C-alpha positions in Angstrom: 12.5 3.7 13.1 12.3 6.7 10.9 9.3 9.0 11.1 7.6 8.6 7.7 6.9 12.3 7.6 10.6 12.8 6.8 9.6 11.7 3.2 6.8 14.2 2.8 7.2 15.9 -0.6 10.5 14.0 -1.2 8.8 11.2 -3.1 6.7 13.3 -5.4 6.9 12.1 -9.0 8.5 8.8 -8.1 5.3 6.7 -8.3 3.2 6.5 -11.5 0.8 3.7 -12.4 -2.2 3.0 -14.6 -5.5 4.1 -13.1 -7.5 1.1 -11.8 -11.1 1.4 -10.9 -12.2 1.0 -7.3 -14.2 -2.1 -7.9 -11.2 -4.0 -9.3 -9.1 -2.7 -6.5 -11.6 -4.0 -4.0 -11.5 -7.4 -5.6 -7.6 -7.4 -5.4 -7.6 -6.3 -1.8 -10.2 -9.0 -0.7 -8.1 -11.7 -2.3 -5.1 -10.3 -0.4 -7.0 -10.2 2.8 -7.7 -14.0 2.6 -3.9 -14.6 2.4 -2.9 -12.4 5.3 -2.3 -14.0 8.7 -1.1 -11.0 10.8 -4.1 -9.4 12.6 -2.6 -5.9 12.4 -2.0 -6.3 8.6 -5.6 -7.4 8.2 -6.9 -4.5 10.3 -4.8 -2.0 8.4 -5.9 -3.4 5.0 -9.5 -3.0 6.2 -8.6 0.6 7.1 -7.4 1.1 3.6 -10.4 -0.6 2.0 -12.9 1.4 4.3 -11.2 4.7 3.4 -11.6 4.1 -0.4 -14.9 6.0 -0.5 -13.7 9.2 1.1 -10.1 9.1 -0.3 -8.8 11.4 2.4 -7.3 8.6 4.5 -5.4 7.0 1.6 -4.3 10.1 -0.4 -1.1 11.8 0.6 -1.0 15.2 -0.9 2.6 16.1 -0.3 3.8 13.2 -2.5 0.7 13.0 -4.7 0.3 9.3 -3.9 -2.7 7.1 -3.0 -2.2 4.0 -0.9 -4.8 2.1 -3.0 -3.0 2.9 -6.2 0.4 1.7 -4.8 -1.1 -1.4 -3.3 -3.0 -2.4 -6.4 0.1 -1.8 -8.5 2.1 -4.0 -6.2 -0.4 -6.8 -6.4 -0.6 -6.6 -10.2 3.2 -6.5 -10.8 4.8 -9.5 -12.5 7.6 -9.6 -9.9 5.0 -9.9 -7.1 2.8 -12.4 -8.9 5.8 -14.6 -9.9 7.3 -14.5 -6.3 4.2 -14.1 -4.1 5.4 -16.7 -1.6 8.5 -14.6 -0.9 6.9 -11.2 -1.4 3.7 -11.7 0.7 5.6 -11.7 4.1 7.3 -8.4 3.1 4.0 -6.8 2.1 2.3 -8.2 5.2 4.9 -6.7 7.5 4.5 -3.2 5.9 0.8 -3.4 6.2 1.1 -4.4 9.9 3.5 -1.5 10.4 0.9 1.0 9.3 -0.4 0.6 12.9 2.5 2.8 13.9 1.2 5.6 11.7 -2.2 5.3 10.1 -2.2 8.7 8.4 -1.9 8.9 4.6 1.9 9.4 4.9 2.2 6.2 7.0 0.1 4.2 4.5 1.7 5.5 1.3 5.3 5.5 2.5 5.3 2.0 3.8 3.6 0.7 0.7 5.9 2.7 -1.5 8.9 0.9 0.0 7.5 -2.4 -1.2 6.7 -1.0 -4.6 10.2 0.5 -5.0 11.7 -2.9 -4.1 9.7 -4.5 -7.0 11.1 -1.9 -9.4 14.7 -3.0 -8.9 
């Protein structure tokens, strides 16, 4: 496994999305939480949700990315919505893998991988 800090500052400018308010993000994340079966994925989604108020745990300064922005953009993408049955296990695996690095880099880089896949 590659250390996610290898990507610090290398992903800057590669992620852009419309700004979504935190209340709507919370609704999206709660709906996702009901669909997750992996305990680590659920715990790490809770970590992301609980860090929404202080922003420090979700915002990765080196790449100027926020885990909540990436996750909400994934959930709102047409590719994800039209293929949720196939995409949910991929997203759930990345959320579970955040346990190996819960810092902002770990959160954003793992979610960015899913987001990038949806852009192809």
